[in-house]
KOLGU-646760 format. One record per residue: residue in three letters; residue number from 1; x, z negated, y of N, C-alpha, C, O in turn. Coordinates in steps of 0.1 Angstrom, whole numbers, padded with zeros to 4 digits. Atoms other than C-alpha are relative to their C-alpha. Layout:
! KOLGU-646760
+------+-------+-------+-------+-------+-------+-------+-------+-------+-------+-------+-------+-------+-------+
! mivo ! marlo !  n.c1 !  n.c3 !  n.c2 ! ca.c1 ! ca.c3 ! ca.c2 !  c.c1 !  c.c3 !  c.c2 !  o.c1 !  o.c3 !  o.c2 !
+------+-------+-------+-------+-------+-------+-------+-------+-------+-------+-------+-------+-------+-------+
!  ala !   NUM !     X !     Z !     Y !     X !     Z !     Y !     X !     Z !     Y !     X !     Z !     Y !
...
+------+-------+-------+-------+-------+-------+-------+-------+-------+-------+-------+-------+-------+-------+
***
This chain:
! KOLGU-646760
+------+-------+-------+-------+-------+-------+-------+-------+-------+-------+-------+-------+-------+-------+
! mivo ! marlo !  n.c1 !  n.c3 !  n.c2 ! ca.c1 ! ca.c3 ! ca.c2 !  c.c1 !  c.c3 !  c.c2 !  o.c1 !  o.c3 !  o.c2 !
+------+-------+-------+-------+-------+-------+-------+-------+-------+-------+-------+-------+-------+-------+
!  met !     1 !  0007 !  0009 ! -0009 !  0060 !  0419 !  1142 !  0000 !  0008 !  0014 !  0010 !  0014 !  0018 !
!  phe !     2 !  0001 ! -0006 ! -0013 !  0048 !  0433 !  1176 ! -0001 ! -0011 !  0010 ! -0005 ! -0022 !  0007 !
!  thr !     3 !  0003 !  0009 ! -0011 !  0047 !  0417 !  1209 ! -0008 !  0006 !  0011 ! -0008 !  0019 !  0013 !
!  leu !     4 !  0009 ! -0005 ! -0011 !  0023 !  0420 !  1238 !  0006 ! -0004 !  0013 ! -0001 ! -0002 !  0024 !
!  gly !     5 ! -0005 !  0006 ! -0012 !  0045 !  0405 !  1264 ! -0006 ! -0014 !  0002 ! -0003 ! -0023 ! -0006 !
!  ile !     6 !  0007 !  0012 ! -0001 !  0022 !  0378 !  1276 ! -0014 !  0002 ! -0006 ! -0019 !  0013 ! -0005 !
!  ser !     7 !  0012 ! -0003 !  0008 ! -0010 !  0373 !  1256 ! -0012 !  0004 !  0008 ! -0021 !  0010 !  0003 !
!  lys !     8 !  0011 ! -0005 ! -0009 ! -0033 !  0379 !  1286 !  0002 !  0014 !  0005 ! -0007 !  0019 !  0012 !
!  asn !     9 ! -0003 ! -0013 ! -0006 ! -0017 !  0412 !  1294 !  0003 !  0010 ! -0012 !  0013 !  0009 ! -0018 !
!  val !    10 ! -0001 ! -0010 !  0010 ! -0022 !  0442 !  1270 !  0000 !  0013 !  0007 ! -0010 !  0016 !  0013 !
!  ala !    11 !  0000 ! -0013 ! -0006 ! -0012 !  0476 !  1281 ! -0003 !  0000 !  0015 ! -0010 !  0009 !  0020 !
!  gly !    12 !  0002 !  0001 ! -0015 ! -0013 !  0465 !  1318 ! -0014 ! -0005 !  0003 ! -0017 ! -0005 !  0015 !
!  lys !    13 !  0013 !  0004 ! -0002 ! -0048 !  0451 !  1314 ! -0001 ! -0015 ! -0001 !  0004 ! -0021 ! -0011 !
!  asn !    14 !  0002 !  0015 !  0001 ! -0057 !  0414 !  1321 ! -0011 ! -0002 ! -0009 ! -0023 !  0001 ! -0006 !
!  met !    15 !  0010 !  0002 !  0011 ! -0075 !  0403 !  1290 ! -0011 ! -0010 !  0004 ! -0022 ! -0011 ! -0002 !
!  asp !    16 !  0010 !  0009 ! -0004 ! -0094 !  0376 !  1309 ! -0013 !  0008 !  0004 ! -0024 !  0003 !  0003 !
!  asn !    17 !  0011 ! -0008 ! -0004 ! -0116 !  0404 !  1322 ! -0007 !  0007 ! -0011 ! -0018 !  0012 ! -0010 !
!  tyr !    18 !  0006 ! -0007 !  0012 ! -0123 !  0416 !  1287 ! -0007 ! -0010 ! -0009 ! -0010 ! -0007 ! -0021 !
!  cys !    19 !  0005 !  0010 !  0009 ! -0137 !  0383 !  1273 ! -0014 ! -0005 !  0005 ! -0017 ! -0005 !  0017 !
!  trp !    20 !  0013 !  0005 ! -0003 ! -0172 !  0370 !  1271 !  0001 ! -0015 !  0002 !  0007 ! -0022 ! -0007 !
!  lys !    21 ! -0002 !  0014 ! -0002 ! -0174 !  0336 !  1286 ! -0012 ! -0008 ! -0005 ! -0024 ! -0004 ! -0003 !
!  val !    22 !  0010 !  0009 !  0006 ! -0193 !  0308 !  1268 !  0004 ! -0013 !  0006 !  0012 ! -0020 !  0001 !
!  gly !    23 ! -0005 !  0012 ! -0007 ! -0191 !  0279 !  1292 !  0013 !  0003 !  0006 !  0015 !  0013 !  0013 !
!  asp !    24 ! -0014 ! -0003 ! -0004 ! -0154 !  0276 !  1299 !  0008 !  0007 ! -0010 !  0019 !  0010 ! -0008 !
!  asp !    25 ! -0008 ! -0006 !  0011 ! -0144 !  0291 !  1266 ! -0002 !  0016 !  0000 ! -0012 !  0021 !  0006 !
!  leu !    26 !  0001 ! -0014 !  0001 ! -0138 !  0328 !  1259 ! -0002 !  0003 ! -0015 !  0004 ! -0004 ! -0024 !
!  ala !    27 !  0003 ! -0003 !  0014 ! -0153 !  0343 !  1227 !  0004 !  0015 ! -0003 ! -0001 !  0024 !  0004 !
!  met !    28 ! -0003 ! -0013 !  0005 ! -0138 !  0373 !  1209 !  0002 ! -0001 ! -0015 !  0007 ! -0011 ! -0020 !
!  phe !    29 ! -0001 !  0000 !  0014 ! -0138 !  0383 !  1173 !  0007 !  0013 ! -0004 !  0004 !  0024 !  0002 !
!  phe !    30 ! -0008 ! -0011 !  0003 ! -0114 !  0407 !  1156 !  0000 !  0003 ! -0015 ! -0001 ! -0006 ! -0023 !
!  his !    31 !  0000 ! -0005 !  0014 ! -0114 !  0428 !  1125 !  0011 !  0011 ! -0001 !  0010 !  0021 !  0006 !
!  gly !    32 ! -0011 ! -0011 !  0003 ! -0083 !  0448 !  1112 ! -0004 !  0009 ! -0011 ! -0009 !  0004 ! -0022 !
!  ile !    33 !  0004 ! -0009 !  0010 ! -0088 !  0479 !  1092 !  0010 !  0012 !  0001 !  0014 !  0016 !  0013 !
!  asp !    34 ! -0008 ! -0012 ! -0001 ! -0067 !  0510 !  1083 ! -0009 !  0011 !  0005 ! -0021 !  0012 !  0002 !
!  tyr !    35 !  0007 ! -0011 ! -0005 ! -0078 !  0541 !  1101 ! -0008 !  0008 ! -0010 ! -0019 !  0012 ! -0009 !
!  lys !    36 !  0006 ! -0008 !  0010 ! -0085 !  0560 !  1069 ! -0013 ! -0007 ! -0006 ! -0022 !  0000 ! -0009 !
!  tyr !    37 !  0012 !  0007 !  0004 ! -0110 !  0533 !  1058 ! -0010 ! -0001 !  0011 ! -0022 ! -0001 !  0008 !
!  leu !    38 !  0009 !  0000 ! -0011 ! -0125 !  0531 !  1092 ! -0009 !  0013 !  0000 ! -0021 !  0012 !  0001 !
!  thr !    39 !  0008 ! -0013 !  0000 ! -0135 !  0568 !  1090 ! -0008 !  0001 ! -0013 ! -0019 !  0007 ! -0013 !
!  leu !    40 !  0007 !  0000 !  0012 ! -0146 !  0563 !  1054 ! -0013 ! -0008 !  0001 ! -0023 ! -0004 ! -0005 !
!  his !    41 !  0011 !  0009 ! -0001 ! -0170 !  0535 !  1063 ! -0008 !  0002 !  0013 ! -0019 ! -0003 !  0014 !
!  tyr !    42 !  0007 ! -0002 ! -0013 ! -0180 !  0546 !  1098 ! -0014 !  0004 ! -0002 ! -0017 !  0013 ! -0011 !
!  pro !    43 ! -0001 !  0009 ! -0011 ! -0203 !  0536 !  1114 ! -0001 ! -0015 ! -0003 !  0001 ! -0023 !  0006 !
!  val !    44 !  0002 !  0014 !  0003 ! -0210 !  0503 !  1095 !  0009 ! -0005 ! -0011 !  0010 !  0002 ! -0021 !
!  leu !    45 ! -0008 !  0007 !  0011 ! -0187 !  0480 !  1076 ! -0008 ! -0009 ! -0008 ! -0016 ! -0017 ! -0002 !
!  ser !    46 !  0007 !  0009 !  0009 ! -0201 !  0463 !  1046 !  0009 ! -0002 ! -0012 !  0013 !  0008 ! -0018 !
!  pro !    47 ! -0008 !  0002 !  0012 ! -0182 !  0447 !  1017 ! -0006 !  0007 ! -0012 !  0001 !  0010 ! -0022 !
!  arg !    48 !  0006 ! -0007 !  0011 ! -0207 !  0464 !  0994 !  0005 !  0014 ! -0002 !  0004 !  0020 ! -0013 !
!  gln !    49 ! -0005 ! -0013 !  0001 ! -0191 !  0497 !  1002 !  0014 !  0000 ! -0006 !  0019 !  0011 ! -0010 !
!  ser !    50 ! -0014 !  0001 !  0004 ! -0156 !  0485 !  0991 !  0001 !  0002 ! -0015 ! -0008 ! -0003 ! -0023 !
!  arg !    51 ! -0002 ! -0002 !  0014 ! -0142 !  0495 !  0957 !  0015 ! -0004 ! -0002 !  0023 ! -0005 !  0007 !
!  gly !    52 ! -0014 !  0002 !  0004 ! -0110 !  0488 !  0938 !  0006 ! -0013 !  0004 !  0018 ! -0013 !  0009 !
!  lys !    53 ! -0006 !  0013 ! -0004 ! -0105 !  0451 !  0945 !  0009 ! -0005 ! -0012 !  0006 ! -0004 ! -0023 !
!  asn !    54 ! -0008 !  0007 !  0010 ! -0077 !  0432 !  0928 ! -0006 ! -0013 ! -0005 ! -0016 ! -0017 !  0000 !
!  lys !    55 !  0006 !  0012 !  0006 ! -0082 !  0400 !  0907 ! -0002 ! -0011 !  0011 ! -0012 ! -0018 !  0011 !
!  glu !    56 !  0001 !  0010 ! -0010 ! -0076 !  0377 !  0937 ! -0012 !  0003 !  0010 ! -0019 ! -0006 !  0013 !
!  gln !    57 !  0012 ! -0004 ! -0009 ! -0101 !  0397 !  0959 ! -0013 ! -0002 ! -0007 ! -0023 ! -0006 ! -0001 !
!  leu !    58 !  0012 !  0001 !  0008 ! -0126 !  0397 !  0931 ! -0004 ! -0015 ! -0001 ! -0016 ! -0019 ! -0001 !
!  ala !    59 !  0003 !  0014 !  0001 ! -0123 !  0359 !  0927 ! -0005 ! -0005 !  0013 ! -0015 ! -0013 !  0014 !
!  asp !    60 !  0005 !  0004 ! -0014 ! -0127 !  0354 !  0965 ! -0014 !  0005 !  0002 ! -0022 ! -0002 !  0007 !
!  arg !    61 !  0013 ! -0006 ! -0001 ! -0157 !  0377 !  0964 ! -0010 ! -0008 ! -0007 ! -0021 ! -0012 ! -0002 !
!  arg !    62 !  0010 !  0008 !  0008 ! -0174 !  0357 !  0936 ! -0002 ! -0014 !  0007 ! -0013 ! -0018 !  0008 !
!  his !    63 !  0002 !  0013 ! -0007 ! -0167 !  0324 !  0955 ! -0009 !  0001 !  0012 ! -0017 ! -0007 !  0014 !
!  leu !    64 !  0008 ! -0001 ! -0012 ! -0182 !  0337 !  0987 ! -0014 !  0003 ! -0003 ! -0023 ! -0002 !  0003 !
!  ile !    65 !  0014 ! -0003 !  0004 ! -0213 !  0351 !  0969 ! -0006 ! -0013 ! -0005 ! -0018 ! -0015 ! -0002 !
!  glu !    66 !  0006 !  0012 !  0005 ! -0218 !  0318 !  0952 ! -0003 ! -0010 !  0012 ! -0013 ! -0017 !  0012 !
!  lys !    67 !  0002 !  0009 ! -0011 ! -0214 !  0299 !  0985 ! -0010 !  0004 !  0010 ! -0018 ! -0004 !  0015 !
!  phe !    68 !  0008 ! -0005 ! -0010 ! -0232 !  0321 !  1009 ! -0011 !  0010 ! -0004 ! -0020 !  0013 !  0003 !
!  gly !    69 !  0010 ! -0009 !  0005 ! -0252 !  0345 !  0987 !  0003 !  0015 !  0003 ! -0003 !  0024 ! -0001 !
!  val !    70 ! -0005 ! -0013 ! -0003 ! -0233 !  0375 !  1001 !  0015 ! -0001 !  0001 !  0021 ! -0011 !  0003 !
!  glu !    71 ! -0015 ! -0001 ! -0003 ! -0197 !  0387 !  1005 !  0000 !  0005 !  0015 ! -0003 !  0017 !  0017 !
!  pro !    72 !  0001 ! -0004 ! -0014 ! -0193 !  0388 !  1043 !  0013 !  0008 !  0004 !  0023 !  0008 ! -0003 !
!  val !    73 ! -0011 ! -0007 ! -0006 ! -0171 !  0411 !  1064 !  0007 ! -0011 !  0008 !  0001 ! -0020 !  0015 !
!  his !    74 ! -0007 !  0010 ! -0006 ! -0143 !  0389 !  1077 !  0005 !  0004 !  0014 !  0010 !  0015 !  0016 !
!  leu !    75 ! -0006 ! -0002 ! -0013 ! -0133 !  0385 !  1114 !  0007 ! -0012 !  0004 !  0005 ! -0023 ! -0001 !
!  leu !    76 ! -0007 !  0011 ! -0005 ! -0109 !  0363 !  1132 ! -0005 ! -0003 !  0014 ! -0009 !  0006 !  0021 !
!  glu !    77 !  0006 !  0005 ! -0013 ! -0121 !  0342 !  1162 !  0011 ! -0004 !  0009 !  0020 ! -0013 !  0005 !
!  tyr !    78 ! -0009 !  0004 ! -0010 ! -0100 !  0339 !  1193 ! -0005 ! -0014 !  0006 ! -0017 ! -0015 !  0009 !
!  ile !    79 !  0003 !  0013 ! -0006 ! -0099 !  0303 !  1205 !  0011 ! -0003 !  0010 !  0023 ! -0005 !  0007 !
!  arg !    80 ! -0010 !  0002 ! -0011 ! -0082 !  0297 !  1239 !  0009 ! -0013 ! -0003 !  0004 ! -0023 ! -0007 !
!  gly !    81 ! -0009 !  0011 !  0001 ! -0051 !  0275 !  1236 !  0003 ! -0004 ! -0015 !  0011 ! -0013 ! -0017 !
!  glu !    82 ! -0001 !  0004 !  0014 ! -0054 !  0273 !  1198 !  0004 !  0012 ! -0009 !  0013 !  0012 ! -0016 !
!  tyr !    83 ! -0002 ! -0012 !  0008 ! -0057 !  0308 !  1182 ! -0001 !  0011 !  0010 ! -0012 !  0016 !  0013 !
!  thr !    84 !  0000 ! -0009 ! -0012 ! -0046 !  0333 !  1208 ! -0003 !  0015 ! -0004 ! -0004 !  0018 ! -0015 !
!  leu !    85 !  0002 ! -0014 !  0002 ! -0051 !  0370 !  1213 !  0012 !  0005 ! -0008 !  0010 !  0013 ! -0018 !
!  gln !    86 ! -0012 ! -0004 !  0008 ! -0015 !  0375 !  1200 ! -0002 ! -0004 ! -0015 !  0001 !  0004 ! -0024 !
!  asp !    87 !  0002 !  0004 !  0014 ! -0023 !  0355 !  1168 ! -0011 !  0009 ! -0007 ! -0008 !  0013 ! -0018 !
!  cys !    88 !  0010 ! -0009 !  0006 ! -0055 !  0375 !  1162 !  0005 !  0014 ! -0003 !  0003 !  0019 ! -0014 !
!  leu !    89 ! -0005 ! -0013 !  0002 ! -0039 !  0408 !  1167 !  0011 !  0001 ! -0011 !  0011 !  0010 ! -0019 !
!  thr !    90 ! -0011 !  0000 !  0010 ! -0008 !  0399 !  1146 ! -0006 ! -0001 ! -0014 ! -0002 !  0007 ! -0023 !
!  ser !    91 !  0006 !  0001 !  0013 ! -0030 !  0388 !  1117 ! -0008 !  0012 ! -0004 ! -0007 !  0017 ! -0015 !
!  cys !    92 !  0008 ! -0011 !  0003 ! -0054 !  0417 !  1120 !  0008 !  0013 ! -0003 !  0004 !  0021 ! -0012 !
!  phe !    93 ! -0009 ! -0012 !  0003 ! -0026 !  0443 !  1121 !  0006 ! -0001 ! -0014 !  0012 !  0010 ! -0018 !
!  glu !    94 ! -0005 !  0001 !  0014 ! -0015 !  0430 !  1087 ! -0010 !  0007 ! -0010 ! -0007 !  0011 ! -0021 !
!  phe !    95 !  0010 ! -0006 !  0008 ! -0048 !  0445 !  1074 ! -0002 !  0015 !  0003 ! -0009 !  0022 ! -0005 !
!  gly !    96 !  0002 ! -0014 ! -0003 ! -0047 !  0478 !  1091 !  0006 !  0004 !  0014 !  0011 ! -0005 !  0021 !
!  asp !    97 ! -0007 ! -0004 ! -0012 ! -0034 !  0499 !  1120 ! -0011 !  0002 !  0012 ! -0007 !  0006 !  0023 !
!  val !    98 !  0010 !  0000 ! -0011 ! -0067 !  0496 !  1140 ! -0007 ! -0014 ! -0001 ! -0010 ! -0019 ! -0011 !
!  val !    99 !  0007 !  0013 ! -0001 ! -0083 !  0463 !  1152 ! -0012 !  0002 !  0010 ! -0010 !  0007 !  0021 !
!  leu !   100 !  0013 !  0000 ! -0008 ! -0119 !  0462 !  1164 ! -0002 ! -0014 !  0006 ! -0001 ! -0024 ! -0001 !
!  ala !   101 !  0002 !  0013 ! -0006 ! -0127 !  0435 !  1189 ! -0014 !  0000 !  0005 ! -0019 !  0009 !  0011 !
!  phe !   102 !  0014 !  0001 ! -0003 ! -0162 !  0422 !  1195 ! -0002 ! -0012 !  0009 !  0005 ! -0022 !  0008 !
!  arg !   103 !  0004 !  0011 ! -0008 ! -0177 !  0399 !  1222 ! -0010 ! -0009 ! -0006 ! -0011 ! -0021 ! -0003 !
!  ser !   104 !  0011 !  0008 !  0007 ! -0206 !  0388 !  1200 ! -0001 !  0006 ! -0014 !  0003 !  0017 ! -0017 !
!  leu !   105 !  0002 ! -0004 !  0014 ! -0216 !  0391 !  1164 ! -0015 ! -0001 ! -0004 ! -0022 ! -0008 !  0002 !
!  pro !   106 !  0014 !  0001 !  0005 ! -0249 !  0398 !  1146 ! -0003 ! -0013 ! -0008 !  0007 ! -0018 ! -0015 !
!  leu !   107 !  0004 !  0011 !  0008 ! -0268 !  0370 !  1130 ! -0005 !  0005 ! -0014 ! -0010 !  0016 ! -0014 !
!  pro !   108 ! -0007 !  0013 !  0001 ! -0264 !  0355 !  1105 !  0015 !  0002 ! -0001 !  0020 !  0012 ! -0005 !
!  phe !   109 ! -0014 !  0001 !  0003 ! -0228 !  0346 !  1105 !  0004 ! -0013 ! -0004 ! -0002 ! -0023 ! -0002 !
!  trp !   110 ! -0004 !  0012 !  0007 ! -0208 !  0320 !  1087 !  0014 ! -0003 !  0005 !  0023 !  0006 !  0007 !
!  gln !   111 ! -0014 !  0005 ! -0003 ! -0177 !  0299 !  1096 !  0007 ! -0001 ! -0014 !  0004 ! -0010 ! -0021 !
!  leu !   112 ! -0006 ! -0001 !  0013 ! -0155 !  0308 !  1066 !  0012 ! -0010 !  0000 !  0015 ! -0015 ! -0011 !
!  ser !   113 ! -0012 !  0009 ! -0001 ! -0124 !  0288 !  1078 !  0001 ! -0003 !  0015 ! -0007 !  0001 !  0023 !
!  arg !   114 ! -0002 !  0004 ! -0014 ! -0111 !  0273 !  1110 ! -0001 !  0012 !  0010 ! -0006 !  0011 !  0021 !
!  his !   115 ! -0001 ! -0012 ! -0009 ! -0104 !  0308 !  1126 ! -0007 !  0012 ! -0006 ! -0006 !  0023 !  0000 !
!  glu !   116 !  0005 ! -0011 !  0006 ! -0124 !  0330 !  1103 ! -0016 !  0000 !  0000 ! -0021 ! -0011 ! -0004 !
!  ile !   117 !  0014 ! -0001 !  0000 ! -0160 !  0342 !  1107 ! -0004 !  0011 ! -0009 !  0003 !  0021 ! -0011 !
!  gly !   118 !  0005 ! -0010 !  0008 ! -0181 !  0362 !  1083 ! -0014 !  0005 !  0004 ! -0022 ! -0003 !  0008 !
!  val !   119 !  0013 ! -0006 ! -0002 ! -0210 !  0386 !  1088 ! -0004 !  0009 ! -0011 !  0005 !  0014 ! -0019 !
!  val !   120 !  0005 ! -0009 !  0011 ! -0232 !  0406 !  1064 !  0005 !  0014 !  0002 !  0010 !  0020 ! -0008 !
!  val !   121 ! -0005 ! -0013 ! -0003 ! -0225 !  0439 !  1080 !  0005 !  0000 !  0015 !  0001 ! -0008 !  0023 !
!  leu !   122 ! -0006 ! -0001 ! -0013 ! -0206 !  0450 !  1111 ! -0001 !  0014 !  0005 !  0006 !  0023 !  0000 !
!  asp !   123 !  0001 ! -0013 ! -0006 ! -0216 !  0480 !  1133 !  0012 !  0002 !  0009 !  0013 ! -0004 !  0019 !
!  met !   124 ! -0012 ! -0002 ! -0008 ! -0183 !  0493 !  1145 ! -0002 !  0006 !  0014 !  0006 !  0004 !  0023 !
!  arg !   125 !  0003 ! -0006 ! -0013 ! -0200 !  0511 !  1174 ! -0003 ! -0010 !  0010 ! -0004 ! -0007 !  0022 !
!  leu !   126 !  0003 !  0011 ! -0009 ! -0207 !  0477 !  1189 !  0013 ! -0007 !  0005 !  0012 ! -0017 !  0012 !
!  ala !   127 ! -0013 !  0006 ! -0005 ! -0170 !  0469 !  1194 !  0001 !  0001 !  0015 ! -0004 !  0011 !  0021 !
!  arg !   128 ! -0002 !  0000 ! -0014 ! -0160 !  0461 !  1229 !  0013 !  0007 !  0003 !  0015 !  0014 !  0014 !
!  trp !   129 ! -0014 ! -0005 ! -0001 ! -0123 !  0471 !  1225 !  0005 !  0004 ! -0014 !  0001 ! -0001 ! -0024 !
!  ile !   130 ! -0007 ! -0004 !  0012 ! -0103 !  0489 !  1199 !  0015 !  0001 !  0003 !  0019 !  0007 !  0013 !
!  phe !   131 ! -0014 !  0001 ! -0002 ! -0066 !  0482 !  1196 !  0006 !  0009 ! -0012 !  0001 !  0008 ! -0023 !
!  thr !   132 ! -0007 ! -0007 !  0010 ! -0042 !  0505 !  1177 !  0015 !  0000 !  0003 !  0019 !  0000 !  0014 !
!  lys !   133 ! -0015 ! -0001 ! -0001 ! -0005 !  0507 !  1170 !  0004 !  0014 ! -0002 !  0016 !  0017 !  0000 !
!  lys !   134 ! -0003 ! -0014 !  0002 ! -0007 !  0544 !  1163 ! -0005 !  0009 !  0011 ! -0017 !  0011 !  0012 !
!  his !   135 !  0004 ! -0009 ! -0010 ! -0007 !  0568 !  1192 ! -0008 !  0012 ! -0005 ! -0017 !  0017 !  0002 !
!  ala !   136 !  0007 ! -0012 !  0006 ! -0019 !  0596 !  1169 ! -0015 ! -0003 ! -0002 ! -0022 !  0006 ! -0004 !
!  his !   137 !  0014 !  0003 !  0002 ! -0052 !  0577 !  1164 ! -0008 !  0000 !  0012 ! -0020 !  0001 !  0012 !
!  ile !   138 !  0007 !  0002 ! -0013 ! -0061 !  0575 !  1201 ! -0011 !  0011 !  0001 ! -0023 !  0008 !  0004 !
!  ala !   139 !  0010 ! -0011 ! -0003 ! -0078 !  0610 !  1204 ! -0011 !  0000 ! -0011 ! -0023 !  0002 ! -0007 !
!  lys !   140 !  0010 !  0001 !  0011 ! -0096 !  0606 !  1170 ! -0009 ! -0011 !  0002 ! -0021 ! -0010 !  0000 !
!  leu !   141 !  0008 !  0011 ! -0003 ! -0108 !  0572 !  1179 ! -0009 !  0002 !  0012 ! -0021 ! -0002 !  0012 !
!  lys !   142 !  0008 ! -0003 ! -0012 ! -0120 !  0584 !  1213 ! -0012 !  0008 ! -0004 ! -0023 !  0007 !  0002 !
!  lys !   143 !  0011 ! -0009 !  0004 ! -0142 !  0610 !  1195 ! -0011 ! -0009 ! -0007 ! -0023 ! -0007 ! -0005 !
!  leu !   144 !  0009 !  0009 !  0007 ! -0157 !  0583 !  1172 ! -0007 ! -0010 !  0009 ! -0019 ! -0014 !  0007 !
!  phe !   145 !  0005 !  0011 ! -0009 ! -0161 !  0557 !  1200 !  0002 !  0004 !  0014 !  0011 ! -0002 !  0021 !
!  pro !   146 ! -0002 ! -0005 ! -0014 ! -0164 !  0575 !  1233 ! -0002 ! -0010 !  0011 !  0004 ! -0008 !  0022 !
!  his !   147 !  0003 !  0010 ! -0010 ! -0177 !  0545 !  1252 !  0007 ! -0014 ! -0002 !  0004 ! -0023 !  0005 !
!  ile !   148 ! -0007 !  0012 !  0002 ! -0153 !  0519 !  1239 !  0014 !  0001 !  0005 !  0021 !  0011 !  0003 !
!  ala !   149 ! -0014 !  0000 ! -0006 ! -0120 !  0509 !  1256 !  0010 !  0000 ! -0012 !  0009 ! -0009 ! -0021 !
!  leu !   150 ! -0011 ! -0001 !  0010 ! -0090 !  0519 !  1235 !  0013 ! -0005 !  0006 !  0017 ! -0002 !  0017 !
!  ile !   151 ! -0012 !  0006 ! -0005 ! -0058 !  0499 !  1239 !  0011 !  0002 ! -0010 !  0010 ! -0002 ! -0022 !
!  glu !   152 ! -0012 ! -0002 !  0009 ! -0025 !  0510 !  1223 !  0010 ! -0011 !  0003 !  0014 ! -0014 !  0014 !
!  val !   153 ! -0010 !  0011 !  0000 ! -0001 !  0482 !  1215 !  0013 !  0005 ! -0007 !  0012 !  0014 ! -0016 !
!  ser !   154 ! -0012 ! -0005 !  0006 !  0035 !  0487 !  1206 !  0007 ! -0012 ! -0008 !  0004 ! -0023 ! -0006 !
!  asp !   155 ! -0007 !  0009 !  0009 !  0057 !  0470 !  1180 !  0010 ! -0008 !  0009 !  0017 ! -0017 !  0004 !
+------+-------+-------+-------+-------+-------+-------+-------+-------+-------+-------+-------+-------+-------+
***
């Protein structure tokens, strides 16, 4: 488990300045991925590229295809006062050592659960911020994403 200190302050940056305002609400969407898979799929994430799924993942895939007609890329949605930046990052870091954060998503997208959004494909180059727990990834990520803010978080 890692901590960010206070949820609005990551690496000395006030996260209120990093959020897209929709009325009084802030909208941010997060996707966790291992660096090795990020480079394998760069620049666009699509579940159609994934291989080697276990039985549970295959059953989930079938269910999503039956319900939506596609298997979407999953993202977590930040909701002020309910599902915080800390919650999003903690959950996403369970899926990988890099978390991509977006201010908006391409259409169409689906509400998969209370805090989960799905999209058909996700262009990683459109991320607004990239969080990583691995200092060794910073220079490599900067080469792939030269115009995206990189934020290193610690355990």
